[in-house]
VEXDREN-2710 file (C-alpha; in Angstrom, 1 decimal):
% VEXDREN-2710
k/r/px/py/pz
1/MET/0.0/-0.2/0.2
2/LYS/2.6/2.4/0.9
3/THR/4.7/1.5/-2.7
4/LEU/1.4/2.7/-4.2
5/ILE/1.2/5.8/-2.9
6/ILE/4.9/6.4/-3.4
7/LEU/4.8/5.6/-6.8
8/ALA/1.1/7.3/-6.8
9/ALA/3.2/10.7/-5.7
10/LEU/6.3/10.3/-8.1
11/LEU/3.7/10.3/-11.1
12/LEU/1.6/13.1/-9.8
13/SER/4.6/15.2/-9.5
14/ILE/5.2/15.2/-13.2
15/ALA/1.3/15.7/-14.1
16/SER/1.7/12.3/-16.7
17/CYS/-0.9/9.9/-17.6
18/THR/0.9/6.0/-16.3
19/THR/0.4/2.9/-15.5
20/ILE/1.0/0.8/-12.6
21/LYS/1.2/-2.5/-13.7
22/ILE/0.7/-4.7/-10.6
23/LYS/2.2/-8.0/-10.5
24/GLU/0.5/-11.0/-8.9
25/SER/3.6/-11.1/-6.6
26/ASP/3.5/-7.9/-5.4
27/VAL/0.0/-8.8/-4.0
28/PHE/1.5/-10.5/-0.9
29/ASP/1.9/-9.8/2.6
30/VAL/4.0/-12.7/3.6
31/LYS/5.1/-12.8/7.4
32/ARG/7.7/-15.6/8.1
33/THR/6.7/-17.5/11.7
34/ILE/7.3/-17.0/15.1
35/ASP/7.8/-19.9/18.3
36/VAL/4.1/-21.3/19.0
37/GLU/4.7/-21.4/22.5
38/HIS/2.2/-19.2/23.9
39/PHE/-0.2/-20.9/22.5
40/LYS/-0.1/-24.5/24.6
41/GLN/-1.8/-22.8/27.0
42/MET/-5.1/-22.4/25.3
43/LEU/-8.8/-24.0/26.3
44/TYR/-8.4/-26.9/24.3
45/GLU/-4.8/-28.9/22.8
46/VAL/-3.9/-28.2/19.7
47/GLU/-3.2/-31.0/17.0
48/GLU/-0.5/-29.6/15.2
49/LYS/-1.0/-31.3/11.6
50/ARG/0.7/-31.1/7.8
51/LEU/-1.8/-31.0/4.8
52/ASN/-1.0/-32.4/2.2
53/THR/-2.1/-30.2/-1.0
54/SER/-3.2/-31.9/-4.6
55/ASP/0.3/-30.3/-6.1
56/SER/2.1/-32.1/-3.1
57/ILE/2.6/-28.9/-0.8
58/ALA/2.6/-29.4/3.0
59/LEU/0.7/-26.5/5.0
60/GLU/1.3/-26.7/8.7
61/ALA/-2.1/-25.8/9.8
62/TRP/-3.4/-26.4/13.5
63/PHE/-6.9/-28.3/14.4
64/ILE/-7.9/-27.4/17.5
65/ASP/-11.2/-30.3/18.4
66/ASN/-13.8/-28.9/21.0
67/PRO/-15.8/-32.3/22.2
68/ASN/-18.5/-30.4/23.1
69/THR/-19.9/-29.3/19.5
70/ASN/-20.2/-30.9/15.9
71/LYS/-19.6/-28.1/14.4
72/THR/-16.3/-27.3/12.8
73/VAL/-15.2/-23.9/11.2
74/LEU/-12.3/-23.7/8.3
75/TYR/-10.9/-20.3/8.3
76/PHE/-9.8/-18.7/5.7
77/GLY/-6.9/-16.2/6.7
78/GLY/-6.7/-12.6/5.1
79/ASN/-3.0/-11.3/3.5
80/GLY/-1.0/-11.2/6.6
81/PHE/-2.2/-14.0/8.5
82/VAL/-0.3/-16.7/9.8
83/ILE/-1.6/-19.3/12.4
84/GLU/1.5/-18.3/14.9
85/THR/0.9/-14.5/15.1
86/SER/-2.8/-14.9/15.6
87/TYR/-3.8/-15.7/18.9
88/HIS/-7.4/-13.1/19.0
89/ILE/-8.5/-14.3/15.7
90/ILE/-8.1/-17.7/17.2
91/THR/-9.4/-17.2/20.1
92/SER/-12.5/-14.7/19.3
93/ILE/-13.6/-18.5/16.8
94/LEU/-13.0/-20.3/19.8
95/LYS/-14.7/-19.2/22.4
96/GLN/-18.2/-19.4/20.3
97/ASN/-17.7/-23.4/21.6
98/VAL/-16.6/-25.2/17.8
99/ASN/-14.0/-26.8/16.4
100/LEU/-11.5/-25.0/14.1
101/LEU/-8.9/-25.7/11.7
102/VAL/-6.4/-23.0/10.6
103/PHE/-3.5/-22.9/8.1
104/ASN/-0.7/-21.3/7.0
105/TYR/-0.9/-20.6/2.9
106/ARG/1.9/-21.8/0.7
107/GLY/4.7/-19.8/0.9
108/TYR/3.5/-18.1/4.3
109/GLY/5.2/-19.1/7.7
110/THR/7.4/-22.4/6.9
111/ASN/6.2/-23.6/4.4
112/LYS/6.9/-24.0/0.8
113/GLY/6.1/-22.8/-2.5
114/VAL/5.5/-19.4/-4.1
115/PRO/2.2/-18.0/-2.9
116/SER/-0.1/-17.9/-6.5
117/ILE/-3.7/-17.6/-6.4
118/GLU/-4.2/-20.6/-8.0
119/GLY/-2.0/-22.1/-5.8
120/PHE/-4.1/-20.5/-2.5
121/LYS/-7.4/-22.2/-4.3
122/ASN/-5.2/-25.9/-3.8
123/ASP/-4.8/-24.9/-0.4
124/ALA/-8.1/-24.2/0.6
125/LEU/-9.4/-27.2/-1.0
126/ALA/-7.0/-29.3/0.9
127/ALA/-8.5/-27.6/4.3
128/TYR/-11.5/-28.0/3.8
129/ASP/-10.5/-32.0/2.3
130/PHE/-8.8/-32.5/5.2
131/LEU/-11.3/-32.2/7.7
132/VAL/-14.0/-34.7/5.1
133/ASP/-11.7/-36.8/4.2
134/GLU/-9.3/-37.6/7.5
135/LYS/-12.0/-36.3/10.4
136/ASN/-14.4/-37.5/9.0
137/ILE/-16.7/-34.7/9.8
138/ASP/-19.9/-34.0/8.2
139/PRO/-20.1/-31.3/5.3
140/GLU/-23.6/-30.0/7.1
141/ASN/-21.1/-29.1/10.4
142/ILE/-18.8/-27.0/8.4
143/LEU/-19.1/-23.4/8.0
144/LEU/-16.3/-21.6/5.9
145/HIS/-15.4/-18.1/7.3
146/GLY/-12.9/-15.9/5.1
147/HIS/-11.3/-12.3/6.0
148/SER/-10.2/-9.7/3.8
149/MET/-8.2/-11.5/0.6
150/GLY/-9.4/-14.7/2.6
151/THR/-12.8/-14.4/1.2
152/PHE/-11.5/-15.3/-2.4
153/PHE/-11.0/-19.2/-0.9
154/ALA/-13.9/-19.1/0.9
155/THR/-16.8/-18.4/-1.7
156/TYR/-14.3/-20.3/-4.4
157/THR/-14.2/-23.3/-1.6
158/ALA/-18.3/-22.8/-1.3
159/ASN/-18.6/-23.2/-4.6
160/LYS/-16.5/-26.3/-5.0
161/ARG/-17.5/-28.2/-1.9
162/LYS/-20.9/-28.8/0.3
163/SER/-20.7/-26.5/3.4
164/ASN/-23.1/-25.2/6.1
165/ALA/-22.9/-21.1/5.7
166/LEU/-20.5/-18.9/4.5
167/VAL/-19.0/-15.8/6.6
168/LEU/-17.6/-12.8/4.4
169/GLU/-15.1/-10.7/7.1
170/SER/-14.3/-7.1/5.8
171/PRO/-14.4/-8.9/2.4
172/ILE/-13.2/-8.4/-1.0
173/THR/-15.5/-7.9/-4.3
174/ASP/-12.6/-7.8/-6.8
175/LEU/-9.7/-6.4/-7.9
176/GLU/-11.1/-3.4/-10.5
177/ASP/-13.6/-2.5/-7.9
178/TRP/-10.8/-2.3/-4.8
179/SER/-8.5/-0.3/-6.9
180/GLU/-11.1/2.4/-7.3
181/THR/-10.6/2.0/-3.4
182/VAL/-7.1/2.6/-2.8
183/LEU/-6.0/5.7/-5.3
184/PRO/-7.2/9.1/-4.2
185/TRP/-10.1/10.5/-6.1
186/PHE/-7.6/13.4/-7.1
187/LEU/-4.9/10.9/-8.7
188/LYS/-7.4/9.0/-11.0
189/PRO/-7.3/11.1/-14.1
190/PHE/-3.2/10.3/-14.0
191/LEU/-3.4/6.7/-12.9
192/LYS/-4.6/3.4/-13.4
193/PHE/-3.9/0.0/-12.8
194/GLU/-2.7/-2.6/-14.9
195/ALA/-3.2/-6.1/-13.3
196/ASP/-2.1/-9.9/-13.8
197/SER/-4.9/-11.9/-14.9
198/ALA/-5.0/-14.4/-12.2
199/LEU/-6.1/-11.1/-10.1
200/LEU/-8.7/-10.3/-12.6
201/LYS/-10.5/-12.7/-12.9
202/ASN/-11.2/-13.9/-9.1
203/SER/-14.3/-12.2/-8.3
204/ASN/-16.8/-12.7/-5.4
205/LEU/-19.2/-11.1/-6.8
206/GLN/-19.5/-13.8/-9.7
207/GLN/-18.6/-16.6/-7.0
208/ILE/-21.6/-15.2/-4.2
209/LYS/-23.6/-15.1/-7.0
210/LYS/-24.0/-19.2/-8.0
211/LEU/-24.1/-19.9/-4.1
212/ASP/-27.7/-20.8/-1.7
213/ILE/-26.3/-21.5/1.5
214/PRO/-27.0/-19.3/4.3
215/VAL/-24.1/-16.2/3.8
216/PHE/-23.2/-13.5/6.6
217/LEU/-21.5/-10.8/5.9
218/ILE/-20.0/-9.0/8.4
219/THR/-17.7/-5.3/8.0
220/GLY/-16.3/-2.3/10.1
221/LYS/-17.5/0.8/9.3
222/ASP/-14.7/2.7/9.5
223/ASP/-12.6/0.4/7.9
224/ASN/-10.7/1.7/4.6
225/ILE/-8.9/-1.1/3.1
226/THR/-12.2/-3.1/2.4
227/PRO/-14.9/-0.3/2.7
228/PRO/-18.4/-1.1/3.4
229/ARG/-19.6/-0.8/0.4
230/MET/-18.0/-4.1/-1.0
231/ALA/-20.0/-6.0/1.6
232/GLU/-23.4/-3.8/0.7
233/LYS/-22.8/-4.5/-3.0
234/LEU/-21.9/-8.2/-1.8
235/PHE/-25.1/-8.8/0.3
236/HIS/-27.2/-7.1/-2.9
237/THR/-25.8/-9.8/-5.2
238/SER/-26.3/-12.2/-2.9
239/ALA/-28.4/-15.0/-4.7
240/SER/-28.9/-17.0/-1.2
241/GLN/-32.2/-17.1/0.4
242/LYS/-30.5/-16.3/4.2
243/LYS/-27.9/-13.3/3.5
244/TYR/-27.6/-10.9/6.6
245/LEU/-25.3/-8.1/6.9
246/LEU/-24.1/-6.4/9.5
247/ILE/-21.7/-2.8/9.5
248/ILE/-20.3/-2.7/12.9
249/GLU/-19.9/1.2/14.5
250/LYS/-15.8/1.9/14.4
251/GLY/-15.0/-1.1/13.3
252/GLY/-11.7/-1.3/11.1
253/HIS/-10.2/-4.1/9.0
254/ASN/-8.7/-6.3/11.4
255/ASP/-9.9/-5.5/15.0
256/LEU/-13.8/-6.7/14.7
257/PRO/-13.0/-9.6/16.9
258/GLU/-11.8/-7.6/19.5
259/LYS/-16.3/-6.1/19.4
260/ALA/-18.7/-8.1/21.9
261/ILE/-20.8/-7.5/19.1
262/TYR/-19.1/-9.3/16.8
263/ARG/-18.8/-12.4/18.9
264/GLN/-22.0/-12.2/19.7
265/ALA/-23.3/-12.0/15.9
266/ILE/-20.6/-15.0/14.4
267/ASN/-22.5/-16.9/17.2
268/ARG/-25.6/-16.4/16.7
269/PHE/-24.5/-17.8/13.0
270/TYR/-22.7/-20.5/14.1
271/HIS/-25.3/-22.0/15.6
272/SER/-28.5/-20.6/15.6
273/ARG/-29.3/-18.1/13.0
274/GLU/-33.1/-18.0/12.2
275/ASP/-33.2/-15.5/15.4
276/MET/-30.4/-13.2/13.8
277/SER/-33.4/-10.5/13.7
278/THR/-33.1/-10.4/17.4
279/LEU/-29.6/-8.8/17.4
280/LYS/-29.8/-6.1/19.4
281/GLY/-29.5/-4.2/22.7
282/PRO/-26.8/-3.2/24.3
283/LEU/-24.0/-4.7/22.7
284/ILE/-24.8/-3.4/19.4
285/ASP/-24.1/0.4/18.7
286/PRO/-27.4/2.0/17.9
287/SER/-26.1/3.4/14.0
288/SER/-24.8/-0.3/13.4
289/LEU/-26.6/-2.0/11.0
290/LEU/-28.3/-5.6/10.6
291/GLN/-30.0/-6.1/6.6
292/LEU/-32.0/-9.4/6.2
293/SER/-33.0/-11.0/3.5
294/ARG/-36.4/-10.3/2.6
295/LYS/-37.0/-13.1/0.1
END
């Protein structure tokens, strides 16, 4: 993001119309792993696994088993997500009385491989297939939950495999729409983006049209990375008969799990979405928005 802004400023200073090329390799914010000992005191024992992809990459993953439930969340992290540095995300989901599978994409953490859209799709399906084939979890008990970039792979998996429901947190519509967001209005006459075809052909707007499972879109009103209008657009595009949109007041891009209304909302959706319409009271700010499908 900073690189794009610097380039934009330099190009504006010479007042020339210019194309910025976005390469697939420029998109990913890769972080390496840290020591995982501080997770050993979690409520449930973490089962460390290696998930084998169809192209022979072994992905590091944690499966956290809660003996008191049959619901399992498969979590698709955002661009900067690695399991070893995501304590607040992991704990916020576990508190909702579910099993949880989290994993690192290829090229992230200790994983081999080069980050790519097609590679991440393979990673997503490998994680799902592990739950069904090795853990014997019924697809009707699998909840797909994606954050930011991870929403692409959540919707992709939802269209390729059976699942109970889909959560899209701080979602992206598509790259073209997102580029309109990151480029300030005063630079638009001077700059345009040129992106790799692998990035352009992935669209949540197209994927969500094909899904009829329950969908919950949740976003922060102050999110300036994937602004609320993206979640609203996806909500209206969704073909689901049970679709919900929650915009959290004073919520940003990465801090939603810290909000009480977030935890209450995903708990309702994970377990008893029929009463989502009663999600009101002191935990929700008056200016927050919960929309229900009227189909």
